[in-house]
C-alpha positions as CSV (number, residue, x, y, z in Angstrom):
1,M,12.7,-10.9,87.8
2,P,14.0,-10.8,84.3
3,F,12.5,-13.2,81.8
4,K,14.6,-15.5,79.6
5,K,15.5,-14.4,76.1
6,E,12.6,-16.4,74.6
7,Y,10.2,-14.3,76.7
8,K,11.2,-10.9,75.2
9,S,7.6,-10.1,74.6
10,L,6.9,-10.7,78.3
11,N,9.6,-8.1,79.2
12,L,7.9,-5.7,76.9
13,A,4.6,-6.3,78.5
14,L,6.1,-5.9,81.9
15,E,7.6,-2.5,80.9
16,A,4.3,-1.4,79.5
17,L,2.5,-2.5,82.7
18,K,5.0,-0.6,84.8
19,G,4.1,2.6,82.9
20,L,0.5,2.4,83.9
21,D,-0.9,3.9,87.1
22,P,-1.6,1.4,89.9
23,E,-5.4,1.2,89.3
24,A,-4.9,0.5,85.6
25,Q,-2.3,-2.2,86.5
26,K,-4.7,-3.8,88.9
27,K,-7.5,-3.8,86.3
28,L,-5.3,-5.2,83.6
29,I,-3.9,-8.0,85.8
30,K,-7.5,-8.9,86.9
31,N,-8.6,-9.2,83.3
32,L,-5.5,-11.2,82.4
33,I,-6.1,-13.6,85.3
34,A,-9.3,-14.8,83.6
35,K,-7.5,-15.4,80.3
36,D,-4.0,-16.6,81.3
37,P,-3.5,-17.0,85.1
38,E,0.2,-18.1,84.7
39,L,1.1,-15.0,82.6
40,A,-0.8,-12.8,85.1
41,R,1.2,-14.3,88.0
42,Q,4.5,-13.8,86.3
43,L,3.8,-10.2,85.5
44,Q,2.4,-9.5,88.9
45,D,5.4,-11.0,90.6
46,S,7.8,-9.1,88.4
47,L,6.2,-5.8,89.4
48,F,8.0,-6.1,92.8
49,E,11.7,-6.0,92.3
50,Y,14.7,-6.0,94.7
51,K,15.0,-2.2,94.7
52,N,11.3,-2.0,95.8
53,I,12.4,-3.3,99.3
54,A,13.1,0.4,100.0
55,D,9.4,1.1,99.5
56,L,8.2,-1.3,102.1
57,A,6.4,0.0,105.2
58,R,8.6,0.0,108.3
59,A,6.5,-2.7,110.0
60,D,6.5,-4.9,106.9
61,F,10.3,-4.5,106.7
62,K,10.7,-5.5,110.3
63,M,8.6,-8.6,109.7
64,I,10.7,-9.8,106.7
65,W,13.9,-8.8,108.4
66,F,13.3,-11.3,111.2
67,E,11.4,-13.9,109.1
68,I,14.1,-14.3,106.4
69,P,17.3,-16.0,107.4
70,R,20.3,-13.7,107.9
71,N,22.5,-15.6,105.4
72,I,20.1,-14.8,102.6
73,W,20.0,-11.1,103.6
74,L,23.8,-11.0,103.8
75,L,24.3,-12.5,100.3
76,S,21.6,-10.5,98.7
77,L,22.9,-7.2,100.1
78,R,26.3,-7.6,98.3
79,A,24.7,-6.2,95.2
80,A,22.0,-4.0,96.8
81,P,21.2,-0.7,95.2
82,P,22.0,2.3,97.4
83,E,18.4,3.1,98.2
84,V,17.9,-0.4,99.7
85,T,21.1,-0.1,101.8
86,R,19.9,3.4,103.1
87,F,16.5,2.0,103.8
88,I,17.9,-0.9,105.9
89,Q,20.2,1.5,107.7
90,T,17.4,3.8,108.7
91,N,15.2,0.9,109.8
92,L,17.8,-0.9,112.0
93,T,19.4,0.3,115.2
94,Q,22.9,1.7,114.7
95,R,24.3,-1.4,116.5
96,A,22.4,-3.8,114.4
97,Y,23.5,-2.0,111.2
98,N,27.1,-2.0,112.3
99,E,26.9,-5.7,113.0
100,L,25.5,-6.2,109.5
101,V,28.3,-4.2,107.9
102,D,30.9,-6.2,109.9
103,D,29.3,-9.5,108.8
104,L,29.3,-8.4,105.2
105,K,33.0,-7.5,105.4
106,A,33.8,-10.8,107.1
107,Q,31.9,-12.8,104.5
108,G,34.5,-12.1,101.8
109,P,34.0,-12.3,98.0
110,Q,31.0,-14.2,96.7
111,A,30.0,-15.5,93.3
112,V,27.6,-13.2,91.5
113,S,25.4,-16.2,90.8
114,K,25.1,-16.9,94.6
115,V,24.2,-13.2,95.2
116,M,21.6,-13.2,92.4
117,D,20.1,-16.5,93.8
118,A,19.9,-15.0,97.3
119,Q,18.1,-11.9,95.9
120,K,15.7,-14.1,94.0
121,Q,15.1,-16.2,97.2
122,L,14.5,-13.1,99.2
123,L,12.0,-11.8,96.7
124,D,10.2,-15.1,96.6
125,E,10.0,-15.1,100.4
126,I,8.6,-11.5,100.4
127,R,6.0,-12.4,97.7
128,S,5.0,-15.4,99.7
129,L,4.5,-13.3,102.9
130,A,2.4,-10.9,100.8
131,K,0.3,-13.7,99.4
132,Q,-0.3,-14.9,103.0
133,G,-1.5,-11.4,103.9
134,R,1.3,-11.0,106.5
135,I,2.8,-8.0,104.7
136,Y,1.7,-5.6,102.0
137,L,3.7,-4.8,98.9
138,P,4.0,-1.2,97.9
139,K,2.2,-0.1,94.7
140,N,4.5,0.7,91.7
């Protein structure tokens, strides 16, 4: 999730955080929660990006695939990175994947803003499922 222009320092902090090993990230976030819980939440949420869907465990992917409405998936996949597309293809049956491709073709052109909104909504849903303990997000 990119931050607005006025939050350029947050983007820098996020990039620095991504450069740390997972244990150091966890420790830093834990310390930051005590000082600024909102900032900690923003940084923590931003560590999981759309491309990280490809890093989900198969069981977790299956959970979100059926939990999140198909129209959100369809819109979000219009600008999906190749690794996410490959991941989805390997985790669906051939028939289900072919139906998905057909639905994408039938959908026609979509506004970029709608696609980005769908990706944000998908990520929000994934983070919500993770907070509920229903899935586990991969470590960066």
